[in-house]
N, C-alpha and C positions, 0 to 999 in steps of 0.2 A: 794544557798538557796533551800530548798525542795519545791516542788510544792504542792499546796493545792489539796484537793480532787476535787474541782470544776475546777481548772486549768487542772488537769489530765483528767477529764471527757471531757472538751472542746477539749483537744489535741486528745483524742481518737475519739471523734465525728468527728473532722476534718479529721482524717485519714480514718475513716470508710466512710465518705462522698466521699473522693477521690477514695477509692476502689469501691464504688458504681458507681461513675461517669465513672471510667475506665472500668467497667463491667456492662453496662446498661441492658444486657440480663439476669442478675442475680438479684433476689430480695433479697437485703441484710436485709430486715425487720428492717431498722434502727429506725423506729418509736417505736419499742419495747425496744430499748436500751439494747439489749441482752448482749452487751459487758461490761456493767458496773460492773458486779461481778469480771471480770478479772481486770479491772482498779482499783477496790477497794482492791485488794489483799494486797497491801502494806500499806493500811491505817488501816486495821482491826487487824493486828498483825505485829510486827516488827521483822525482822531477823537482826542478827548482820551483820556487814559490810562484813565479809568474806563469810558468808552463802548467803547474798544477791548477792554478786559478782558471786559466783558459780551458783546460781539459774539463774541469768541473762545470764550467759554464756550458760547454758543448754537450756534455752528458746530461746535464739538467734539462737542457733544451730538448734533447732527444726523448727523454722520458717524461716530459711534462707538457709538451706542445703537440697539437695535431699538425702534421706537416705533409705536404705533397711529397711523393716519392723523390722528385728532383731535389727538393729542399733537404730531405733527410739525407740523401746521398752527399750533398754539399757539406752538411754539418758533420757527417762521418769523415769526409776527406779533410776537413779543417781539424778535427780531433786527431786524425792520423798524423797530420803535419807536426803537431806538438810532440809527437812520440818518435820522430824520425831519428833522433840521436840516442834512442833507448830501444834497441832491437828486441830485447826480451819483452818489454812492455808492449811494443807494437805488435809482436806476435800474439801475446795474450789478448790484446784489444781486438785484433782481427778474429781470433778464435771465439771470443765471447760475444763481441758486439757486431762487428762488421759482417760476419757470416751468419748472423741470426736469420732464421727462416722467416718468411712472411707470417707463419703461424705464431712465432714468438712475438713479432711486432703487433700482431692482432691481440694477443693476450696482454701485452704491455698497455696497448690503447684501452682495452677493456678495464684493466685494473686501475689505470690512471683516472678513469671516469667514475670509479666506484666511490661513493661518499664514505664508505666504511674504511677506506684506505687513504683518505685525504684527497680524493678526487672531487670533481665538481658534479 
């Protein structure tokens, strides 16, 4: 059964709190709930099952693998291709993921490697 928006927000909040606890030296600004637009992506427009699976595969790759900048850019462009027929999702994806600053990617890399969050 699909999760509700509220269940998804609660799951993300729990994950973000774990990330903050594992990295107390970093201010995650959790009180702003900056992560909600990313959590809401799947609720605002729906991808077909195949496109969803491909997007999930690309996003998982982005957030779990060390990549050279060219490989990261290629993966981002592949993900964008799956959203071309969904302009609202594409805009949200660009706002949240594609335009992430190097500092954001640095934080993602740091969190990914943290054993307290499931990293290696």
